[in-house]
N, C-alpha and C positions, 0 to 999 in steps of 0.2 A: 592280159596279164597272166603269167604262169603261176599257178598255186603251188607253193613249195611245201612238201609234206614230210614229216618225220614219222616213221613207223616204229611202234614200240610193242613188243610181245616177247614173252620168254621162250616161245617155240620158234625155232629157226624156219621150219616149214611154213608156219603161219605168216611170219614176217616176209618170207620170200613171195608167198602168194599175194599178200597185200601190195608188195612193192611192184610186182608184175602188173597187177590191176591198175595201180595208180599211174605207172609209167605208160600204160596203154592209152591213157586219156590224153588228148591233144593239148589240154589246158593245164596239165599237172606234171609234176616231177618229184621224185623222192630225193631228199637231201641227206638221208642216213637211216640207220636202223639201230634200235636200242633193245637190249634183252632184259633190262631191269629199269625200275623207276629212277634209280640214281643215274643210270646212263642217259635216260631221257632228259633229265634236268640238265646234265652237262652238255649234251648235244643241242638242246634247245637254246642254251646260252651261246654256244659256238656258231650254230647255223641260223638261228632266228627264223625258223620255218613259219609259214602262215598257219598251218594246222598240224597238230600232233595227233596221230591215231594212237590211243592209249589203252592198253589192256588193264584190267583191274587187278587180277590176281597174279602177282609175280613174286619171286623170292626177294627177300630183303625189303626194300621200299616198295610198297604197292602203288598202283596207278593213281589212287585217290590222293595220297600224300605227295606224289610227284606232281600231280595237277595243282595242288595247293601251292607248292614251292614255285612252280613255273608262273602261276598267276601273281604271286606275291613279290617276285623279283622284278625290279624296274627294268632290267635288261630284257625280260621276256614277258612283260605285262601285256603286250599286244598279241602274244601268241595264243591262238585258239586251240582248245583241246576237245577232241571228239572221242568219247569213251566207247570202246568196243569190248563186249564181254559175252560169254555164253550164259551169264546169270542175269535174270531180269528181276532180282530181288529188290524189295523196296528200300532196304537200308543202303544198298549200293547206289541206287538212283539218287536218293536224297543226298547222301554223303558226297557223291561226285558233283552234283550241281552246287552244293554249298561250298565245295572246294574250288569252284570256279570253272567247271566244265561247261562248254557251250553246247554240248549235245551228247546224246546217249543212244547207241544203236546196238542191236544184238549181232553177233558174228555170223549168224545164219541169214542175215539180210541179203537179198539179191545183189549182185555186183553193181547193177545200175543204181540201186538205192544207196549203196555206200558212196559211189562217186557223187551222186546228187547231194548226199549228206555233207561231204567234204566241201562242195561248192556253197551250200547253205551256210555252213559254219564259217567259212572263209569270208563270206559276205556279211557276217555279223548277225545272222539269224540263228536263233536257238533251234535245236532239233531233238525231238523225242520220238522214238518208235511208238506206234499206237499201243502195243501191249505194255510198254513201259509207262506211257502216259496214264493208262488205265490203272496200273498198279500204284502209281504215285498218288492219284486221286483217292484210291482206296486207303492208302496210308494216312492221308489227311482225314479221311472219313472216320478212321479209328482213333483219331486224336493223337497219333504218334508224332506227327510233325508239329513243330513249335508254333502254334497260331497265336496271333495277337502280339507278336514281338514288335518293338518300335522300329519303324523304317524311316530313316531320315529323308525328308523331302516330300513325304506323302501329303502333308498339309498344303503344300504349294501347288498341287495339281489342280487344274481346272476341271470343270464337270466333263468336258469333252475328253480330256486326257484320262480321266478315271474310266470313262466309257471305253476308250481304246484299250486301256490296260486290262479291263475285264474281258474284252474280246480276245486279246492276246493270250490271256490265261485260259481261254476256251480253246486255244489252238488255231485260231484263224490266221491265215496267211495275209500278206499285204493286199493281194488281189481280192481276197474274201472280205477284208476290212473295208476296202474301197467300195465294194458292191453293197455291203451291209449298211454302211453309213452314208452312201451316196456321195462319196468324196473322190477327188482325183488322187492318183497314186502319189503325186508330189505332196499333197496335203497330208496323206497318211504317213509318208516318210518324215514329214516335218513333225507331226505329233509324236512319232516313235523316237525321233531324235531328242525331242524335249523330255520325253519320259526317261530316256537313258541318262540324260544330263542331270535331271532333277533327282532321280533315285540312285545316281552314281552306279548304274548298272552297265556291264560291258556289252550285253547283248540281250536278245529276247528271252533266252533261258533264265537269265538272272532277273528279268522283269517278272516272269512267272513266279519264281521263288519269292520275290518281294511281295507280290500280290497275296500269296498264301500266308507268308509269315506275318504280314501286317494284319491279317484277318479281313482285308478288303474283299477277298474272294473266299467263299466257303465251298466245301465239296458239294453241298446241296445246290449251289449256283450252277454247277455243271449239269 
């Protein structure tokens, strides 16, 4: 299956570079370019891409608001957003994930990492660059993130599902989960599918947010 990608950035040179990179991958193709958040919302509705590469700072509507609108629209509710920015500030990370972003990478990431990130997000797996993940944990450590907020469905989780959720919040991949819990990949995917359904989460990134906001995971756990 070819992954359809919409590139959003206010700089034409950056958009062109990302487009060339995406189109160089045999399993991807770009379906358009947007220079503003508002344009990204319109194109997302028109093209229904699998993944939107979304800049954060743009004139007019920023990438976070555009991400929120794309995720809230029934026409584009299944579109994944991968935030790309030169800023690894905590407020951008948290706001982007709360808006519904499925991943967050810095623009200086190696090309191979960007392509891999698109594949991960298209497959429904959350993605955080290591430096971004560390900053997110630090943010929660300072108490800036809203811990202890009610999360619907948390009480319905089994002990095993809670264990899987904790490990997902630790950043473990499916392969690492299977090895750590001595489970088959099929069983791991089943547990993750149930977590997504019970917590009404779109992907792994949203599971991490749910784990922290509910207070189930504390920074000290990491």
